[in-house]
Biopython code that builds the backbone (N, CA, C, O; Angstrom):
import numpy as np
from Bio.PDB.StructureBuilder import StructureBuilder

atoms = [
    (1, "UNK", "N", (156.288, 7.919, 43.267)),
    (1, "UNK", "CA", (156.396, 8.565, 44.708)),
    (1, "UNK", "C", (157.443, 9.980, 44.586)),
    (1, "UNK", "O", (158.633, 9.768, 44.352)),
    (2, "UNK", "N", (157.211, 10.669, 44.666)),
    (2, "UNK", "CA", (157.760, 12.242, 43.823)),
    (2, "UNK", "C", (159.503, 11.989, 44.555)),
    (2, "UNK", "O", (159.771, 11.395, 45.599)),
    (3, "UNK", "N", (160.376, 12.605, 43.677)),
    (3, "UNK", "CA", (161.570, 12.518, 44.306)),
    (3, "UNK", "C", (161.970, 14.285, 45.221)),
    (3, "UNK", "O", (161.418, 15.380, 45.113)),
    (4, "UNK", "N", (162.853, 13.934, 45.854)),
    (4, "UNK", "CA", (162.166, 15.282, 46.733)),
    (4, "UNK", "C", (163.352, 16.358, 46.391)),
    (4, "UNK", "O", (163.701, 17.188, 47.230)),
    (5, "UNK", "N", (163.927, 16.280, 45.124)),
    (5, "UNK", "CA", (165.442, 17.230, 44.492)),
    (5, "UNK", "C", (163.887, 17.834, 43.447)),
    (5, "UNK", "O", (163.542, 18.987, 43.188)),
    (6, "UNK", "N", (163.348, 16.712, 43.121)),
    (6, "UNK", "CA", (162.248, 17.642, 41.753)),
    (6, "UNK", "C", (160.997, 18.330, 42.757)),
    (6, "UNK", "O", (161.066, 19.549, 42.602)),
    (7, "UNK", "N", (160.412, 18.145, 43.268)),
    (7, "UNK", "CA", (159.616, 18.658, 44.342)),
    (7, "UNK", "C", (160.903, 20.271, 44.687)),
    (7, "UNK", "O", (160.866, 21.435, 44.288)),
    (8, "UNK", "N", (161.575, 19.750, 45.307)),
    (8, "UNK", "CA", (162.556, 21.298, 46.062)),
    (8, "UNK", "C", (162.410, 22.103, 44.897)),
    (8, "UNK", "O", (161.873, 23.211, 44.912)),
    (9, "UNK", "N", (163.101, 21.301, 43.429)),
    (9, "UNK", "CA", (162.781, 22.575, 42.413)),
    (9, "UNK", "C", (161.891, 22.729, 42.287)),
    (9, "UNK", "O", (161.742, 23.904, 42.621)),
    (10, "UNK", "N", (160.970, 22.345, 41.990)),
    (10, "UNK", "CA", (159.517, 22.952, 41.199)),
    (10, "UNK", "C", (158.668, 23.979, 42.527)),
    (10, "UNK", "O", (157.725, 24.749, 42.342)),
    (11, "UNK", "N", (159.266, 23.718, 43.655)),
    (11, "UNK", "CA", (158.682, 24.873, 44.330)),
    (11, "UNK", "C", (159.680, 25.693, 44.550)),
    (11, "UNK", "O", (159.514, 26.602, 45.362)),
    (12, "UNK", "N", (160.687, 25.572, 44.002)),
    (12, "UNK", "CA", (162.204, 26.904, 43.441)),
    (12, "UNK", "C", (161.763, 27.968, 42.507)),
    (12, "UNK", "O", (162.046, 29.166, 42.470)),
    (13, "UNK", "N", (160.581, 26.832, 41.354)),
    (13, "UNK", "CA", (160.459, 27.655, 40.253)),
    (13, "UNK", "C", (159.702, 28.501, 40.385)),
    (13, "UNK", "O", (159.769, 29.515, 39.690)),
    (14, "UNK", "N", (158.555, 28.283, 41.529)),
    (14, "UNK", "CA", (156.837, 29.481, 42.126)),
    (14, "UNK", "C", (157.604, 30.361, 42.715)),
    (14, "UNK", "O", (157.585, 31.531, 42.330)),
    (15, "UNK", "N", (158.603, 29.858, 43.994)),
    (15, "UNK", "CA", (158.751, 31.181, 43.974)),
    (15, "UNK", "C", (159.830, 32.469, 43.329)),
    (15, "UNK", "O", (159.916, 33.623, 43.750)),
    (16, "UNK", "N", (160.533, 31.882, 42.269)),
    (16, "UNK", "CA", (160.973, 32.883, 41.207)),
    (16, "UNK", "C", (159.807, 33.170, 40.431)),
    (16, "UNK", "O", (159.647, 34.299, 39.967)),
    (17, "UNK", "N", (159.233, 32.534, 40.304)),
    (17, "UNK", "CA", (157.855, 33.249, 38.882)),
    (17, "UNK", "C", (156.877, 34.405, 39.945)),
    (17, "UNK", "O", (156.338, 35.406, 39.472)),
    (18, "UNK", "N", (156.786, 33.956, 41.678)),
    (18, "UNK", "CA", (156.146, 34.951, 42.155)),
    (18, "UNK", "C", (157.001, 36.080, 42.607)),
    (18, "UNK", "O", (156.631, 37.143, 43.104)),
    (19, "UNK", "N", (157.852, 35.790, 42.426)),
    (19, "UNK", "CA", (159.368, 37.510, 41.958)),
    (19, "UNK", "C", (158.285, 38.893, 41.539)),
    (19, "UNK", "O", (157.955, 39.900, 42.165)),
    (20, "UNK", "N", (157.919, 38.322, 40.059)),
    (20, "UNK", "CA", (157.448, 38.646, 39.114)),
    (20, "UNK", "C", (156.073, 38.125, 39.121)),
    (20, "UNK", "O", (155.753, 37.929, 37.949)),
    (21, "UNK", "N", (155.240, 37.853, 39.822)),
    (21, "UNK", "CA", (153.937, 37.726, 39.606)),
    (21, "UNK", "C", (153.153, 38.980, 38.549)),
    (21, "UNK", "O", (153.093, 40.209, 38.543)),
    (22, "UNK", "N", (152.479, 37.540, 37.474)),
    (22, "UNK", "CA", (151.741, 38.117, 36.341)),
    (22, "UNK", "C", (152.298, 38.463, 35.386)),
    (22, "UNK", "O", (151.542, 38.754, 34.458)),
    (23, "UNK", "N", (153.641, 38.592, 35.143)),
    (23, "UNK", "CA", (154.819, 38.768, 34.058)),
    (23, "UNK", "C", (155.058, 37.095, 33.920)),
    (23, "UNK", "O", (154.721, 36.149, 34.632)),
    (24, "UNK", "N", (155.546, 37.168, 33.089)),
    (24, "UNK", "CA", (156.005, 35.949, 31.966)),
    (24, "UNK", "C", (157.918, 35.868, 32.164)),
    (24, "UNK", "O", (158.685, 36.792, 31.894)),
    (25, "UNK", "N", (158.262, 34.660, 32.633)),
    (25, "UNK", "CA", (159.654, 34.346, 32.785)),
    (25, "UNK", "C", (159.996, 33.917, 32.205)),
    (25, "UNK", "O", (159.672, 32.809, 32.634)),
    (26, "UNK", "N", (160.565, 33.699, 31.277)),
    (26, "UNK", "CA", (161.797, 32.499, 30.439)),
    (26, "UNK", "C", (161.916, 31.563, 31.201)),
    (26, "UNK", "O", (161.719, 31.662, 32.413)),
    (27, "UNK", "N", (162.285, 30.419, 30.564)),
    (27, "UNK", "CA", (162.851, 29.626, 31.113)),
    (27, "UNK", "C", (164.510, 29.000, 31.655)),
    (27, "UNK", "O", (164.994, 28.202, 32.458)),
    (28, "UNK", "N", (164.961, 30.070, 30.504)),
    (28, "UNK", "CA", (166.277, 30.502, 30.912)),
    (28, "UNK", "C", (166.566, 31.371, 32.385)),
    (28, "UNK", "O", (167.460, 31.223, 33.217)),
    (29, "UNK", "N", (165.498, 32.267, 32.335)),
    (29, "UNK", "CA", (166.241, 33.083, 33.269)),
    (29, "UNK", "C", (165.872, 32.459, 34.530)),
    (29, "UNK", "O", (166.317, 32.934, 35.574)),
    (30, "UNK", "N", (164.718, 30.935, 34.552)),
    (30, "UNK", "CA", (164.156, 30.452, 35.592)),
    (30, "UNK", "C", (165.994, 29.196, 35.831)),
    (30, "UNK", "O", (166.620, 28.996, 36.872)),
    (31, "UNK", "N", (166.153, 28.894, 35.044)),
    (31, "UNK", "CA", (167.383, 27.925, 35.063)),
    (31, "UNK", "C", (168.324, 28.881, 35.548)),
    (31, "UNK", "O", (168.351, 28.700, 36.766)),
    (32, "UNK", "N", (169.118, 29.811, 35.246)),
    (32, "UNK", "CA", (169.967, 30.536, 35.395)),
    (32, "UNK", "C", (170.263, 30.951, 36.839)),
    (32, "UNK", "O", (171.364, 30.997, 37.388)),
    (33, "UNK", "N", (168.670, 31.340, 37.507)),
    (33, "UNK", "CA", (168.271, 32.440, 39.351)),
    (33, "UNK", "C", (168.438, 30.655, 39.805)),
    (33, "UNK", "O", (169.098, 30.552, 40.840)),
    (34, "UNK", "N", (168.082, 29.605, 39.367)),
    (34, "UNK", "CA", (167.320, 27.792, 40.591)),
    (34, "UNK", "C", (168.864, 27.924, 41.454)),
    (34, "UNK", "O", (168.957, 28.316, 42.617)),
    (35, "UNK", "N", (169.890, 27.545, 40.676)),
    (35, "UNK", "CA", (171.444, 27.447, 41.288)),
    (35, "UNK", "C", (171.407, 28.536, 42.690)),
    (35, "UNK", "O", (172.039, 28.485, 43.746)),
    (36, "UNK", "N", (170.676, 29.237, 42.330)),
    (36, "UNK", "CA", (171.126, 30.224, 44.112)),
    (36, "UNK", "C", (169.999, 30.369, 44.938)),
    (36, "UNK", "O", (169.820, 31.335, 45.680)),
    (37, "UNK", "N", (169.089, 29.227, 44.790)),
    (37, "UNK", "CA", (168.098, 29.550, 45.523)),
    (37, "UNK", "C", (167.970, 27.697, 46.102)),
    (37, "UNK", "O", (168.006, 27.289, 47.263)),
    (38, "UNK", "N", (167.802, 26.814, 44.697)),
    (38, "UNK", "CA", (167.403, 25.451, 45.329)),
    (38, "UNK", "C", (169.292, 24.170, 45.990)),
    (38, "UNK", "O", (170.500, 24.317, 46.178)),
    (39, "UNK", "N", (168.268, 23.148, 46.049)),
    (39, "UNK", "CA", (169.453, 22.209, 46.436)),
    (39, "UNK", "C", (170.177, 21.371, 45.142)),
    (39, "UNK", "O", (170.963, 20.432, 45.265)),
    (40, "UNK", "N", (169.629, 22.051, 43.694)),
    (40, "UNK", "CA", (169.919, 20.901, 42.901)),
    (40, "UNK", "C", (170.569, 22.825, 41.700)),
    (40, "UNK", "O", (170.074, 23.840, 41.209)),
    (41, "UNK", "N", (171.710, 22.231, 41.844)),
    (41, "UNK", "CA", (172.326, 23.292, 41.274)),
    (41, "UNK", "C", (172.375, 23.031, 39.534)),
    (41, "UNK", "O", (171.543, 22.237, 39.094)),
    (42, "UNK", "N", (173.224, 23.613, 38.665)),
    (42, "UNK", "CA", (173.161, 23.101, 37.260)),
    (42, "UNK", "C", (171.986, 22.217, 36.757)),
    (42, "UNK", "O", (171.880, 20.995, 36.872)),
    (43, "UNK", "N", (171.371, 22.842, 36.341)),
    (43, "UNK", "CA", (169.844, 22.503, 35.996)),
    (43, "UNK", "C", (169.319, 22.894, 34.461)),
    (43, "UNK", "O", (168.783, 23.881, 33.957)),
    (44, "UNK", "N", (169.785, 21.525, 33.969)),
    (44, "UNK", "CA", (169.449, 21.597, 32.213)),
    (44, "UNK", "C", (168.338, 22.679, 32.322)),
    (44, "UNK", "O", (167.618, 23.108, 33.223)),
    (45, "UNK", "N", (168.504, 22.903, 31.129)),
    (45, "UNK", "CA", (167.001, 23.391, 30.199)),
    (45, "UNK", "C", (166.102, 22.499, 30.158)),
    (45, "UNK", "O", (165.002, 22.531, 30.709)),
    (46, "UNK", "N", (166.479, 21.811, 29.609)),
    (46, "UNK", "CA", (165.294, 20.455, 29.800)),
    (46, "UNK", "C", (164.484, 20.238, 30.633)),
    (46, "UNK", "O", (163.312, 19.937, 30.406)),
    (47, "UNK", "N", (165.125, 20.390, 31.980)),
    (47, "UNK", "CA", (164.560, 19.533, 33.419)),
    (47, "UNK", "C", (163.784, 20.651, 33.618)),
    (47, "UNK", "O", (162.759, 20.599, 34.297)),
    (48, "UNK", "N", (164.259, 21.869, 32.979)),
    (48, "UNK", "CA", (162.997, 23.053, 34.046)),
    (48, "UNK", "C", (162.030, 23.461, 32.671)),
    (48, "UNK", "O", (161.104, 24.173, 33.059)),
    (49, "UNK", "N", (161.984, 23.280, 31.536)),
    (49, "UNK", "CA", (160.816, 23.036, 30.950)),
    (49, "UNK", "C", (160.142, 21.890, 31.080)),
    (49, "UNK", "O", (158.954, 21.868, 30.759)),
    (50, "UNK", "N", (160.653, 20.970, 31.472)),
    (50, "UNK", "CA", (159.525, 19.979, 31.749)),
    (50, "UNK", "C", (159.100, 19.763, 33.185)),
    (50, "UNK", "O", (158.360, 18.801, 33.390)),
    (51, "UNK", "N", (159.459, 20.513, 34.202)),
    (51, "UNK", "CA", (159.289, 21.186, 35.610)),
    (51, "UNK", "C", (158.011, 22.013, 35.118)),
    (51, "UNK", "O", (156.896, 21.595, 35.430)),
    (52, "UNK", "N", (158.185, 23.479, 34.156)),
    (52, "UNK", "CA", (157.101, 24.141, 33.459)),
    (52, "UNK", "C", (155.756, 23.523, 32.748)),
    (52, "UNK", "O", (154.793, 24.256, 32.521)),
    (53, "UNK", "N", (155.752, 22.121, 32.409)),
    (53, "UNK", "CA", (154.631, 21.609, 32.294)),
    (53, "UNK", "C", (153.846, 20.547, 32.894)),
    (53, "UNK", "O", (152.683, 20.153, 32.809)),
    (54, "UNK", "N", (155.232, 20.116, 33.736)),
    (54, "UNK", "CA", (154.151, 19.573, 34.374)),
    (54, "UNK", "C", (153.575, 20.682, 35.123)),
    (54, "UNK", "O", (152.357, 20.799, 34.989)),
    (55, "UNK", "N", (154.155, 21.518, 35.874)),
    (55, "UNK", "CA", (153.313, 22.570, 36.956)),
    (55, "UNK", "C", (152.132, 23.349, 36.081)),
    (55, "UNK", "O", (151.234, 23.853, 36.755)),
    (56, "UNK", "N", (152.071, 23.464, 34.891)),
    (56, "UNK", "CA", (151.257, 23.688, 34.034)),
    (56, "UNK", "C", (150.133, 22.883, 33.518)),
    (56, "UNK", "O", (149.228, 23.410, 32.871)),
    (57, "UNK", "N", (150.163, 21.639, 33.778)),
    (57, "UNK", "CA", (148.657, 20.194, 33.644)),
    (57, "UNK", "C", (148.640, 20.562, 35.021)),
    (57, "UNK", "O", (147.734, 19.936, 35.571)),
    (58, "UNK", "N", (149.162, 21.200, 35.707)),
    (58, "UNK", "CA", (148.466, 20.996, 37.192)),
    (58, "UNK", "C", (148.081, 22.653, 37.662)),
    (58, "UNK", "O", (148.202, 22.940, 38.853)),
    (59, "UNK", "N", (147.683, 23.562, 36.814)),
    (59, "UNK", "CA", (147.325, 24.665, 37.018)),
    (59, "UNK", "C", (148.203, 25.452, 38.015)),
    (59, "UNK", "O", (147.545, 26.364, 38.515)),
    (60, "UNK", "N", (149.187, 25.411, 38.367)),
    (60, "UNK", "CA", (150.061, 26.249, 38.975)),
    (60, "UNK", "C", (150.686, 27.177, 38.374)),
    (60, "UNK", "O", (150.945, 28.252, 38.916)),
    (61, "UNK", "N", (150.990, 26.894, 37.239)),
    (61, "UNK", "CA", (151.481, 28.122, 36.597)),
    (61, "UNK", "C", (151.010, 28.008, 35.235)),
    (61, "UNK", "O", (150.455, 26.930, 35.022)),
    (62, "UNK", "N", (151.079, 29.009, 33.983)),
    (62, "UNK", "CA", (149.941, 29.074, 32.571)),
    (62, "UNK", "C", (151.910, 29.013, 31.959)),
    (62, "UNK", "O", (152.691, 29.894, 32.321)),
    (63, "UNK", "N", (152.359, 27.822, 31.032)),
    (63, "UNK", "CA", (152.782, 28.135, 29.937)),
    (63, "UNK", "C", (153.028, 28.663, 28.250)),
    (63, "UNK", "O", (153.090, 27.605, 27.623)),
    (64, "UNK", "N", (153.107, 29.221, 27.776)),
    (64, "UNK", "CA", (153.803, 29.604, 26.612)),
    (64, "UNK", "C", (154.762, 29.287, 25.684)),
    (64, "UNK", "O", (155.928, 29.032, 25.985)),
    (65, "UNK", "N", (154.397, 29.290, 24.763)),
    (65, "UNK", "CA", (155.650, 28.497, 23.932)),
    (65, "UNK", "C", (155.655, 29.700, 22.879)),
    (65, "UNK", "O", (154.555, 30.087, 22.484)),
    (66, "UNK", "N", (156.926, 30.383, 22.344)),
    (66, "UNK", "CA", (157.552, 30.423, 21.314)),
    (66, "UNK", "C", (157.952, 30.538, 20.439)),
    (66, "UNK", "O", (157.686, 29.419, 20.000)),
    (67, "UNK", "N", (158.672, 31.219, 19.328)),
    (67, "UNK", "CA", (160.038, 31.231, 18.339)),
    (67, "UNK", "C", (161.599, 31.093, 19.666)),
    (67, "UNK", "O", (162.464, 30.218, 19.700)),
    (68, "UNK", "N", (161.422, 32.373, 20.625)),
    (68, "UNK", "CA", (162.117, 31.875, 21.463)),
    (68, "UNK", "C", (162.208, 31.404, 22.677)),
    (68, "UNK", "O", (163.076, 31.932, 23.373)),
    (69, "UNK", "N", (161.560, 30.543, 23.164)),
    (69, "UNK", "CA", (161.622, 29.453, 23.469)),
    (69, "UNK", "C", (160.156, 29.511, 24.567)),
    (69, "UNK", "O", (159.085, 30.064, 24.313)),
    (70, "UNK", "N", (160.451, 28.919, 25.547)),
    (70, "UNK", "CA", (159.469, 28.487, 26.781)),
    (70, "UNK", "C", (159.271, 29.738, 27.873)),
    (70, "UNK", "O", (160.250, 30.445, 28.112)),
    (71, "UNK", "N", (158.098, 29.981, 28.481)),
    (71, "UNK", "CA", (157.798, 31.212, 29.427)),
    (71, "UNK", "C", (156.886, 30.563, 29.771)),
    (71, "UNK", "O", (156.176, 29.682, 29.287)),
    (72, "UNK", "N", (156.995, 31.233, 30.912)),
    (72, "UNK", "CA", (155.305, 31.367, 32.055)),
    (72, "UNK", "C", (154.943, 31.927, 33.544)),
    (72, "UNK", "O", (155.564, 32.643, 34.330)),
    (73, "UNK", "N", (154.213, 31.563, 33.571)),
    (73, "UNK", "CA", (154.157, 33.161, 35.038)),
    (73, "UNK", "C", (153.043, 32.077, 35.784)),
    (73, "UNK", "O", (152.688, 30.955, 35.424)),
    (74, "UNK", "N", (152.737, 32.718, 36.712)),
    (74, "UNK", "CA", (152.395, 31.697, 38.367)),
    (74, "UNK", "C", (151.127, 32.204, 38.106)),
    (74, "UNK", "O", (150.902, 33.271, 37.535)),
    (75, "UNK", "N", (150.035, 31.167, 38.674)),
    (75, "UNK", "CA", (148.600, 31.208, 38.666)),
    (75, "UNK", "C", (148.211, 31.351, 40.230)),
    (75, "UNK", "O", (149.008, 31.104, 41.135)),
    (76, "UNK", "N", (147.348, 31.631, 40.358)),
    (76, "UNK", "CA", (146.972, 31.750, 41.913)),
    (76, "UNK", "C", (146.931, 30.548, 42.519)),
    (76, "UNK", "O", (147.297, 30.403, 43.685)),
    (77, "UNK", "N", (146.456, 29.528, 41.736)),
    (77, "UNK", "CA", (146.783, 28.046, 42.557)),
    (77, "UNK", "C", (147.752, 27.815, 42.435)),
    (77, "UNK", "O", (147.874, 26.770, 43.075)),
    (78, "UNK", "N", (149.289, 28.215, 41.747)),
    (78, "UNK", "CA", (150.223, 28.308, 42.167)),
    (78, "UNK", "C", (151.192, 29.002, 43.333)),
    (78, "UNK", "O", (152.192, 28.616, 43.937)),
    (79, "UNK", "N", (150.172, 30.558, 43.350)),
    (79, "UNK", "CA", (150.763, 31.351, 44.291)),
    (79, "UNK", "C", (150.178, 30.478, 45.746)),
    (79, "UNK", "O", (150.935, 30.264, 46.693)),
    (80, "UNK", "N", (149.106, 30.148, 45.737)),
    (80, "UNK", "CA", (148.541, 29.487, 46.667)),
    (80, "UNK", "C", (149.316, 28.367, 47.019)),
    (80, "UNK", "O", (148.888, 28.110, 48.145)),
    (81, "UNK", "N", (150.137, 27.587, 46.777)),
    (81, "UNK", "CA", (151.167, 26.482, 46.991)),
    (81, "UNK", "C", (152.759, 26.892, 47.689)),
    (81, "UNK", "O", (153.452, 26.511, 48.633)),
    (82, "UNK", "N", (152.825, 27.797, 46.700)),
    (82, "UNK", "CA", (154.225, 28.687, 47.049)),
    (82, "UNK", "C", (154.096, 28.881, 48.526)),
    (82, "UNK", "O", (154.873, 28.443, 49.374)),
    (83, "UNK", "N", (152.782, 29.749, 48.773)),
    (83, "UNK", "CA", (152.883, 30.326, 50.312)),
    (83, "UNK", "C", (152.289, 29.235, 51.339)),
    (83, "UNK", "O", (152.150, 29.788, 52.430)),
    (84, "UNK", "N", (151.902, 27.931, 51.383)),
    (84, "UNK", "CA", (152.065, 27.082, 51.974)),
    (84, "UNK", "C", (150.186, 26.669, 52.038)),
    (84, "UNK", "O", (149.863, 25.622, 52.597)),
    (85, "UNK", "N", (149.201, 27.494, 51.487)),
    (85, "UNK", "CA", (148.377, 27.359, 51.402)),
    (85, "UNK", "C", (147.476, 26.290, 51.252)),
    (85, "UNK", "O", (146.490, 25.858, 51.849)),
    (86, "UNK", "N", (148.292, 25.941, 50.027)),
    (86, "UNK", "CA", (147.686, 24.567, 49.884)),
    (86, "UNK", "C", (148.776, 23.631, 49.549)),
    (86, "UNK", "O", (149.915, 24.054, 49.351)),
    (87, "UNK", "N", (148.305, 21.641, 49.432)),
    (87, "UNK", "CA", (149.410, 21.377, 48.910)),
    (87, "UNK", "C", (149.089, 20.457, 48.024)),
    (87, "UNK", "O", (148.076, 19.788, 47.821)),
    (88, "UNK", "N", (150.229, 20.549, 47.484)),
    (88, "UNK", "CA", (150.471, 19.554, 45.578)),
    (88, "UNK", "C", (151.833, 18.148, 46.130)),
    (88, "UNK", "O", (152.978, 18.213, 46.577)),
    (89, "UNK", "N", (151.243, 17.441, 45.907)),
    (89, "UNK", "CA", (151.852, 16.558, 45.310)),
    (89, "UNK", "C", (153.356, 16.328, 44.308)),
    (89, "UNK", "O", (153.319, 16.221, 43.082)),
    (90, "UNK", "N", (154.164, 16.300, 44.835)),
    (90, "UNK", "CA", (155.045, 16.801, 43.929)),
    (90, "UNK", "C", (155.712, 18.550, 43.534)),
    (90, "UNK", "O", (156.155, 19.120, 42.537)),
    (91, "UNK", "N", (155.426, 18.927, 45.102)),
    (91, "UNK", "CA", (156.583, 20.418, 45.313)),
    (91, "UNK", "C", (156.090, 20.547, 46.986)),
    (91, "UNK", "O", (155.058, 20.487, 47.655)),
    (92, "UNK", "N", (157.692, 20.783, 47.179)),
    (92, "UNK", "CA", (157.469, 21.002, 48.129)),
    (92, "UNK", "C", (156.851, 22.544, 49.143)),
    (92, "UNK", "O", (156.825, 23.716, 48.768)),
    (93, "UNK", "N", (156.466, 22.019, 50.336)),
    (93, "UNK", "CA", (155.817, 23.318, 51.288)),
    (93, "UNK", "C", (157.011, 24.270, 51.334)),
    (93, "UNK", "O", (157.977, 23.799, 50.732)),
    (94, "UNK", "N", (157.155, 25.076, 51.696)),
    (94, "UNK", "CA", (157.408, 26.203, 52.199)),
    (94, "UNK", "C", (158.743, 26.284, 53.041)),
    (94, "UNK", "O", (159.025, 25.087, 53.105)),
    (95, "UNK", "N", (159.192, 26.584, 53.350)),
    (95, "UNK", "CA", (160.349, 26.393, 54.693)),
    (95, "UNK", "C", (159.760, 26.746, 55.685)),
    (95, "UNK", "O", (158.920, 27.632, 55.526)),
    (96, "UNK", "N", (159.997, 26.134, 57.211)),
    (96, "UNK", "CA", (159.341, 27.256, 57.991)),
    (96, "UNK", "C", (160.211, 28.407, 58.570)),
    (96, "UNK", "O", (161.409, 28.121, 58.574)),
    (97, "UNK", "N", (159.884, 29.729, 59.096)),
    (97, "UNK", "CA", (160.660, 30.703, 58.879)),
    (97, "UNK", "C", (161.078, 30.597, 60.340)),
    (97, "UNK", "O", (161.917, 31.373, 60.799)),
]
sb = StructureBuilder()
sb.init_structure("model")
sb.init_model(0)
sb.init_chain("A")
sb.init_seg("    ")
for serial, (resi, resn, name, xyz) in enumerate(atoms, 1):
    if name == "N":
        sb.init_residue(resn, " ", resi, " ")
    sb.init_atom(name, np.array(xyz, "f"), 0.0, 1.0, " ", f" {name:<3s}", serial, name[0])
structure = sb.get_structure()
């Protein structure tokens, strides 16, 4: 069973990455931006890194690790999930407008 907060946070990670589609975004930047978007506040960097690995395993993002840290960029599958064109268990659907 998926935790509601985990699914919500993962959706908003995809949302953040979609703002700079095609660009790499560091986990630290994602960590700083999440509290302004999601129901979960003060997300530890380790949780963001776990979420990015989880999303990477499902093909929703690409992850790279270098000496600076973890970074990710959105894949087409991730964009389709973020936009609500497909459903992935463990990621919230976009809010209804």
